[in-house]
VOPAGU-2260 file (C-alpha; in pm, 1 decimal, decimal comma):
REM VOPAGU-2260
SITE   aa  ch    i         X         Y         Z
SITE  MET   A    0     275,2    1611,1   -2579,9
SITE  THR   A    1      77,3    1812,4   -2828,1
SITE  ALA   A    2    -163,4    1642,6   -3088,9
SITE  ALA   A    3       8,7    1564,6   -3432,5
SITE  ALA   A    4    -116,4    1708,2   -3734,7
SITE  GLN   A    5    -254,6    1549,3   -3975,1
SITE  THR   A    6    -223,8    1794,0   -4312,4
SITE  ASP   A    7     -41,8    1586,5   -4576,5
SITE  GLY   A    8    -115,6    1267,0   -4370,8
SITE  LEU   A    9     221,2    1187,5   -4222,7
SITE  PRO   A   10     235,6    1114,7   -3879,7
SITE  ARG   A   11     348,9    1380,8   -3676,7
SITE  THR   A   12     519,9    1399,2   -3321,8
SITE  GLY   A   13     667,9    1644,7   -3042,2
SITE  ARG   A   14     560,1    1979,4   -3010,6
SITE  LEU   A   15     533,6    2256,7   -3321,4
SITE  ALA   A   16     779,0    2592,8   -3309,0
SITE  ILE   A   17     722,8    2869,6   -3608,8
SITE  ILE   A   18    1041,5    3045,6   -3678,3
SITE  ALA   A   19     913,2    3355,7   -3722,6
SITE  GLY   A   20    1037,8    3677,6   -3918,9
SITE  SER   A   21     862,2    4013,5   -3976,7
SITE  GLY   A   22     454,7    3998,9   -4164,1
SITE  LYS   A   23     165,6    3831,3   -4134,3
SITE  LEU   A   24     247,3    3482,4   -4275,3
SITE  PRO   A   25     393,1    3330,5   -3925,3
SITE  LEU   A   26      67,9    3478,3   -3727,2
SITE  PHE   A   27    -182,7    3280,0   -4020,8
SITE  LEU   A   28      51,0    2965,4   -3948,8
SITE  ALA   A   29      -2,5    2963,3   -3570,8
SITE  GLU   A   30    -354,9    3041,6   -3573,9
SITE  ALA   A   31    -361,4    2724,9   -3821,7
SITE  ALA   A   32    -162,1    2486,9   -3617,3
SITE  ARG   A   33    -375,9    2610,2   -3322,6
SITE  GLU   A   34    -715,6    2516,0   -3467,7
SITE  ALA   A   35    -573,6    2186,9   -3591,6
SITE  GLY   A   36    -519,9    2095,9   -3221,7
SITE  GLU   A   37    -158,2    2151,0   -3175,0
SITE  ASN   A   38       4,3    2404,8   -2906,2
SITE  PRO   A   39     258,0    2595,8   -3115,7
SITE  PHE   A   40     538,9    2775,4   -2960,2
SITE  VAL   A   41     657,0    3087,1   -3170,5
SITE  LEU   A   42    1051,4    3165,6   -3180,5
SITE  ARG   A   43    1016,5    3557,7   -3283,6
SITE  LEU   A   44    1357,2    3677,4   -3486,3
SITE  LYS   A   45    1493,6    3906,5   -3303,2
SITE  ASN   A   46    1450,1    4278,5   -3487,2
SITE  GLU   A   47    1200,3    4070,7   -3736,0
SITE  SER   A   48     962,8    3942,2   -3627,7
SITE  ASP   A   49     627,0    4189,4   -3535,3
SITE  ASP   A   50     448,4    4207,0   -3253,9
SITE  LEU   A   51     179,1    4003,2   -3322,5
SITE  TRP   A   52     212,2    3761,4   -3063,3
SITE  HIS   A   53     -71,7    3781,3   -2752,0
SITE  GLY   A   54    -201,7    3445,6   -2665,0
SITE  PHE   A   55     127,4    3289,0   -2803,7
SITE  ASP   A   56     362,1    3067,0   -2622,4
SITE  ASN   A   57     679,4    3259,7   -2760,9
SITE  ALA   A   58    1032,0    3373,4   -2711,4
SITE  VAL   A   59    1323,0    3611,5   -2888,3
SITE  ILE   A   60    1589,1    3400,5   -3047,0
SITE  GLY   A   61    1893,3    3613,3   -3215,6
SITE  VAL   A   62    1904,6    3495,4   -3631,5
SITE  GLY   A   63    2205,2    3339,5   -3547,5
SITE  ASP   A   64    2195,5    3196,3   -3188,6
SITE  MET   A   65    2214,0    2838,8   -3257,1
SITE  ALA   A   66    2303,8    2762,3   -2938,9
SITE  GLY   A   67    2023,9    2920,9   -2794,7
SITE  LEU   A   68    1756,4    2774,7   -3037,2
SITE  SER   A   69    1877,7    2442,6   -2972,2
SITE  ALA   A   70    1832,0    2511,2   -2582,9
SITE  LEU   A   71    1450,4    2626,9   -2624,3
SITE  PHE   A   72    1374,2    2318,3   -2844,3
SITE  ARG   A   73    1492,0    2094,8   -2526,6
SITE  GLN   A   74    1323,1    2304,2   -2280,3
SITE  HIS   A   75     985,1    2294,1   -2445,6
SITE  ASP   A   76    1006,0    1918,6   -2607,8
SITE  ILE   A   77     991,8    2077,9   -2935,7
SITE  ARG   A   78    1062,7    1838,9   -3249,4
SITE  ARG   A   79     895,1    1987,0   -3593,6
SITE  VAL   A   80     978,1    2332,4   -3725,0
SITE  VAL   A   81     811,4    2529,3   -3982,7
SITE  MET   A   82    1047,1    2879,4   -4068,8
SITE  SER   A   83     779,1    3173,0   -4203,5
SITE  GLY   A   84     839,8    3547,6   -4270,3
SITE  ALA   A   85    1068,2    3774,7   -4415,8
SITE  VAL   A   86    1434,6    3846,0   -4253,9
SITE  LYS   A   87    1558,6    4165,0   -4403,9
SITE  ARG   A   88    1904,3    4053,3   -4279,8
SITE  ARG   A   89    2164,8    3819,0   -4180,2
SITE  PRO   A   90    2336,2    3791,4   -3856,3
SITE  ALA   A   91    2741,9    3942,0   -3804,8
SITE  PHE   A   92    2975,3    3736,0   -3723,6
SITE  GLY   A   93    2973,7    3818,8   -3381,2
SITE  GLU   A   94    2605,2    3710,9   -3354,9
SITE  ILE   A   95    2655,4    3329,2   -3392,6
SITE  ARG   A   96    2660,8    3122,1   -3181,4
SITE  VAL   A   97    2690,1    2748,6   -3212,9
SITE  ASN   A   98    2667,9    2399,3   -3022,5
SITE  LEU   A   99    2803,7    2050,8   -3024,3
SITE  LYS   A  100    2553,3    1893,4   -3289,2
SITE  SER   A  101    2615,7    2241,1   -3529,8
SITE  LEU   A  102    2967,5    2291,6   -3482,4
SITE  LEU   A  103    3061,7    2029,3   -3764,7
SITE  LYS   A  104    2870,6    2262,7   -3990,5
SITE  LEU   A  105    2992,3    2560,5   -3872,5
SITE  PRO   A  106    3309,0    2622,4   -4179,7
SITE  MET   A  107    3030,0    2546,1   -4429,0
SITE  ALA   A  108    2768,7    2772,5   -4245,1
SITE  LEU   A  109    3028,5    3083,3   -4259,3
SITE  LYS   A  110    3100,0    3033,7   -4624,4
SITE  THR   A  111    2760,0    2988,0   -4703,5
SITE  LEU   A  112    2661,5    3292,7   -4544,9
SITE  LEU   A  113    2919,2    3521,9   -4639,1
SITE  ALA   A  114    2900,5    3429,6   -4972,0
SITE  GLY   A  115    2567,1    3211,3   -5075,4
SITE  GLY   A  116    2263,5    3333,8   -5192,5
SITE  ASP   A  117    1957,9    3337,1   -4991,0
SITE  ASP   A  118    1812,1    2962,6   -5096,6
SITE  ALA   A  119    2180,7    2863,7   -5032,0
SITE  VAL   A  120    2143,1    2976,3   -4655,5
SITE  LEU   A  121    1800,7    2839,9   -4631,2
SITE  ARG   A  122    1962,4    2527,4   -4701,7
SITE  MET   A  123    2236,9    2549,0   -4423,2
SITE  VAL   A  124    1942,0    2660,9   -4153,3
SITE  ILE   A  125    1763,0    2420,9   -4232,8
SITE  SER   A  126    2033,2    2150,8   -4189,1
SITE  LEU   A  127    2155,9    2300,3   -3844,7
SITE  ILE   A  128    1791,2    2249,7   -3712,5
SITE  GLU   A  129    1779,2    1920,5   -3802,3
SITE  ALA   A  130    2098,6    1843,2   -3644,1
SITE  GLN   A  131    1923,1    1968,4   -3332,6
SITE  GLY   A  132    1699,3    1661,2   -3417,7
SITE  CYS   A  133    1402,0    1820,2   -3494,5
SITE  GLU   A  134    1205,2    1800,6   -3847,3
SITE  VAL   A  135    1182,0    2084,6   -4061,7
SITE  LEU   A  136     808,9    2156,5   -4234,1
SITE  GLY   A  137     690,0    2333,0   -4516,0
SITE  ALA   A  138     443,6    2640,5   -4416,1
SITE  HIS   A  139     198,1    2463,2   -4679,7
SITE  GLU   A  140     236,0    2149,7   -4517,8
SITE  ILE   A  141      58,7    2330,2   -4219,2
SITE  LEU   A  142    -156,5    2530,3   -4403,6
SITE  PRO   A  143    -223,3    2390,2   -4767,5
SITE  GLY   A  144    -504,4    2635,5   -4841,2
SITE  LEU   A  145    -225,5    2887,6   -4831,0
SITE  LEU   A  146    -108,5    2799,8   -5154,8
SITE  ALA   A  147    -190,7    2942,0   -5515,9
SITE  THR   A  148    -429,0    2782,7   -5760,5
SITE  VAL   A  149    -407,2    2808,9   -6133,4
SITE  GLY   A  150    -576,7    3080,0   -6305,6
SITE  PRO   A  151    -746,4    3355,3   -6196,5
SITE  LEU   A  152    -816,0    3448,9   -5813,1
SITE  GLY   A  153   -1042,4    3738,9   -5848,7
SITE  ALA   A  154   -1310,7    3868,5   -6122,7
SITE  VAL   A  155   -1022,8    4043,0   -6359,2
SITE  SER   A  156    -822,2    3828,6   -6621,3
SITE  PRO   A  157    -512,0    3914,6   -6868,2
SITE  ASP   A  158    -556,2    3982,0   -7193,4
SITE  SER   A  159    -330,6    3857,5   -7476,0
SITE  ASP   A  160     -60,3    4160,2   -7392,4
SITE  ASP   A  161     -86,5    4071,8   -7002,0
SITE  GLU   A  162      -7,1    3739,6   -7118,4
SITE  ARG   A  163     283,7    3797,0   -7328,6
SITE  ASP   A  164     429,7    4013,5   -7055,2
SITE  ILE   A  165     355,5    3716,1   -6780,3
SITE  GLU   A  166     555,6    3532,8   -7017,9
SITE  ARG   A  167     825,7    3688,0   -7050,8
SITE  ALA   A  168     870,6    3765,8   -6672,5
SITE  ALA   A  169     850,0    3430,1   -6593,5
SITE  ASP   A  170    1142,2    3368,7   -6834,8
SITE  ALA   A  171    1362,7    3617,8   -6634,5
SITE  ALA   A  172    1229,7    3495,6   -6317,1
SITE  GLU   A  173    1317,8    3164,1   -6363,7
SITE  THR   A  174    1629,8    3254,5   -6495,1
SITE  LEU   A  175    1705,9    3473,5   -6165,1
SITE  GLY   A  176    1590,0    3220,8   -5961,0
SITE  ARG   A  177    1846,9    2975,7   -6057,6
SITE  LEU   A  178    2104,3    3221,4   -6013,6
SITE  ASP   A  179    1953,9    3228,6   -5639,0
SITE  VAL   A  180    1948,0    3591,0   -5661,7
SITE  GLY   A  181    1554,0    3668,3   -5634,0
SITE  GLN   A  182    1196,5    3498,8   -5722,3
SITE  GLY   A  183    1049,7    3785,7   -5930,7
SITE  ALA   A  184    1022,4    4037,7   -6224,3
SITE  VAL   A  185     824,7    4289,8   -6428,6
SITE  SER   A  186     775,6    4273,9   -6784,0
SITE  VAL   A  187     589,9    4614,2   -6919,8
SITE  GLY   A  188     504,7    4551,1   -7293,0
SITE  GLY   A  189     750,3    4249,9   -7390,4
SITE  ARG   A  190    1020,1    4455,1   -7178,2
SITE  ILE   A  191    1188,5    4350,5   -6877,0
SITE  VAL   A  192    1234,8    4661,1   -6640,4
SITE  ALA   A  193    1291,7    4502,5   -6276,1
SITE  LEU   A  194    1437,0    4200,3   -6119,5
SITE  GLU   A  195    1399,3    4124,5   -5777,6
SITE  GLY   A  196    1714,3    4124,5   -5529,9
SITE  VAL   A  197    1768,9    4126,0   -5167,6
SITE  GLU   A  198    1573,3    4421,5   -5160,4
SITE  GLY   A  199    1253,0    4236,5   -5217,7
SITE  THR   A  200     942,1    4282,8   -5397,3
SITE  ASP   A  201     792,9    4535,1   -5279,5
SITE  ALA   A  202    1084,1    4743,5   -5302,4
SITE  MET   A  203    1126,9    4630,2   -5649,5
SITE  LEU   A  204     792,1    4738,3   -5685,9
SITE  ALA   A  205     896,3    5075,8   -5574,7
SITE  ARG   A  206    1157,3    5128,6   -5826,5
SITE  VAL   A  207     899,6    5032,8   -6098,1
SITE  ARG   A  208     663,7    5313,0   -5962,0
SITE  ASP   A  209     980,7    5601,8   -5976,1
SITE  LEU   A  210    1097,7    5474,5   -6284,7
SITE  ARG   A  211     724,5    5514,8   -6466,5
SITE  SER   A  212     675,0    5838,9   -6318,9
SITE  GLU   A  213    1030,9    5963,3   -6477,9
SITE  GLY   A  214     919,5    5856,1   -6740,8
SITE  ARG   A  215    1189,6    5582,5   -6810,0
SITE  ILE   A  216     898,3    5290,1   -6846,2
SITE  SER   A  217     596,3    5326,2   -7103,7
SITE  ARG   A  218     324,2    5510,0   -6925,1
SITE  ARG   A  219     102,6    5355,4   -7180,1
SITE  ARG   A  220     188,9    4984,6   -7114,9
SITE  LYS   A  221     101,1    4872,3   -6784,3
SITE  GLY   A  222     301,0    4561,7   -6727,8
SITE  VAL   A  223     270,8    4250,6   -6538,1
SITE  LEU   A  224     461,5    4136,6   -6205,1
SITE  VAL   A  225     569,2    3780,8   -6231,7
SITE  LYS   A  226     644,2    3569,3   -5893,1
SITE  LEU   A  227     818,9    3198,6   -5892,5
SITE  CYS   A  228     974,1    2971,7   -5692,9
SITE  LYS   A  229    1370,7    2889,3   -5768,9
SITE  PRO   A  230    1358,0    2629,3   -5955,7
SITE  GLN   A  231    1641,2    2467,0   -5684,2
SITE  GLN   A  232    1459,9    2594,0   -5382,3
SITE  ASP   A  233    1385,1    2371,7   -5094,0
SITE  LEU   A  234     964,6    2407,6   -5039,9
SITE  ARG   A  235    1049,7    2451,5   -4701,9
SITE  ALA   A  236    1147,0    2754,1   -4677,7
SITE  ASP   A  237    1090,5    3137,6   -4826,6
SITE  LEU   A  238     827,5    3020,5   -5103,5
SITE  PRO   A  239     704,2    3325,8   -5317,5
SITE  THR   A  240     413,4    3485,1   -5104,3
SITE  ILE   A  241     167,1    3802,6   -5213,4
SITE  GLY   A  242     -94,4    3941,0   -5037,7
SITE  VAL   A  243    -316,1    4270,8   -5000,2
SITE  SER   A  244      37,4    4520,9   -4960,9
SITE  THR   A  245     167,8    4300,8   -5302,4
SITE  VAL   A  246    -153,3    4448,6   -5506,8
SITE  GLU   A  247    -127,8    4784,5   -5336,7
SITE  ASN   A  248     214,7    4786,8   -5445,7
SITE  ALA   A  249     123,4    4655,2   -5805,6
SITE  LYS   A  250    -153,0    4920,0   -5822,4
SITE  ALA   A  251     103,7    5172,8   -5762,9
SITE  ALA   A  252     319,8    5082,9   -6002,2
SITE  GLY   A  253     105,7    5130,8   -6265,9
SITE  LEU   A  254      62,2    4778,4   -6362,4
SITE  ALA   A  255    -185,7    4535,3   -6474,3
SITE  GLY   A  256    -148,0    4241,1   -6244,0
SITE  ILE   A  257      32,1    3970,6   -6066,6
SITE  ALA   A  258     117,8    3611,1   -6175,3
SITE  VAL   A  259     248,3    3338,5   -5927,4
SITE  GLU   A  260     316,4    2955,9   -5916,9
SITE  ALA   A  261      39,2    2801,0   -5936,0
SITE  GLY   A  262     116,2    2519,2   -5599,6
SITE  ARG   A  263     475,0    2706,8   -5537,6
SITE  ALA   A  264     366,0    3023,8   -5407,5
SITE  LEU   A  265     162,0    3109,3   -5093,1
SITE  VAL   A  266    -144,4    3334,4   -5090,6
SITE  VAL   A  267    -189,6    3535,6   -4780,3
SITE  GLU   A  268    -502,4    3716,5   -4649,3
SITE  ARG   A  269    -689,9    3583,0   -4959,5
SITE  GLU   A  270   -1028,2    3753,5   -4960,4
SITE  ALA   A  271    -905,3    4077,2   -4865,5
SITE  MET   A  272    -607,5    4080,6   -5161,0
SITE  VAL   A  273    -893,7    3957,9   -5428,0
SITE  ALA   A  274   -1100,2    4251,3   -5307,4
SITE  ALA   A  275    -845,8    4485,2   -5301,4
SITE  ALA   A  276    -740,5    4354,8   -5652,3
SITE  ASP   A  277   -1077,6    4347,3   -5821,3
SITE  ALA   A  278   -1178,2    4694,8   -5649,3
SITE  ALA   A  279    -821,0    4868,1   -5856,8
SITE  GLY   A  280    -912,8    4627,2   -6179,5
SITE  LEU   A  281    -625,4    4433,1   -6106,8
SITE  PHE   A  282    -609,2    4052,3   -6194,5
SITE  VAL   A  283    -379,6    3798,7   -5947,7
SITE  VAL   A  284    -349,6    3480,9   -6162,3
SITE  GLY   A  285    -170,4    3135,7   -6067,4
SITE  ILE   A  286      30,5    2965,8   -6344,1
SITE  GLU   A  287     151,6    2660,2   -6412,2
SITE  ARG   A  288     514,8    2580,1   -6556,1
SITE  ALA   A  289     511,6    2274,5   -6619,5
SITE  GLU   A  290     849,3    2274,1   -6846,1
SITE  ARG   A  291    1091,7    2355,6   -6587,4
SITE  GLU   A  292    1318,2    2128,7   -6437,9
SITE  ARG   A  293    1217,0    1981,4   -6081,3
SITE  MET   A  294    1547,0    2044,2   -5896,9
SITE  SER   A  295    1375,6    2059,8   -5557,1
C-alpha cells in the first residue's frame, strides 16, 4: 500500500493513477506525487501522451478503453485517479470498450460523446471511472501550488486599457464557458477578436497573430488573452492552464498580456513562464470573478 496523500487534509487510500494526456502537466503531477510519498502509476493515453515517463510505472491505454482501464485499476490496486493533460480527439465508436460496471452508463456516454461539450464529456468520464470504484481527484489537490494567485505574477502589470480588455474578454470567456464551448477569449481595444473552440488556446492565438498580420486587427492596440474556468465546470478535470508556450504565443500574437482566474486555473513552469513574460514585456495576472454564479 502506498502512502496516503495529505495535500487537502483528507485521508486517501490505495494507489494513485495519473491519466496522462499531452503536455507537461501530467509529469509535474507525477513528480509532485512521488515527492509526497506516493508511487504513482501513469496511464498514458494512446496517441495523446508525450513520451516523458522513464522511471515511472506506466501503461498505454486507449481513450475509449474503459474495460482495459478497469483491468489496470484492479491489477495495480489503483483507488485514486487524477486526469491531466490535453486530449485532442474523442474516441471513435469502434474504439469504445466497456465492462459490466460501465455498461449501464453506455447509452448516456455515447450521447454525450457525440453531442456534448468538453465539460459534459469530462463529467461522463469521471462518472465512468467512479463506477469502477475509484475516487477522482483534481490536479490542484495533488499540487495546489500550481493554482494561479491574485495579482501580477511577474514584473509587468496591466494598465487601464489592458484592464478594460481584461473585463471585456472575461465577460466573453464566461459566456463561452456557459455554452460549454471553450475557456478563452481575446479582446483588442475593447473588441472581442477571438473565442476559443475545440482547437485550443495556442491555435486561437495563432489565428489572432494571422489576423493581425493581415491587418484585420489593429496593430496599434495590443489586447489581452483571458482564460476562465467554465462556471459549471467540474474542478477535477481540465482547469484552464497556461505556461511558457502560452506566453510565447501571446507575444507572437502581439498581445499585452494574459489574465487567468485565480484559484481556478493552473500555471505550469511558473518560474520559467514568468521569466519569459518579463523578458517579452508581457503581464500575467490572476483575476477574481467573485460575482460569478458558482454552479460546480
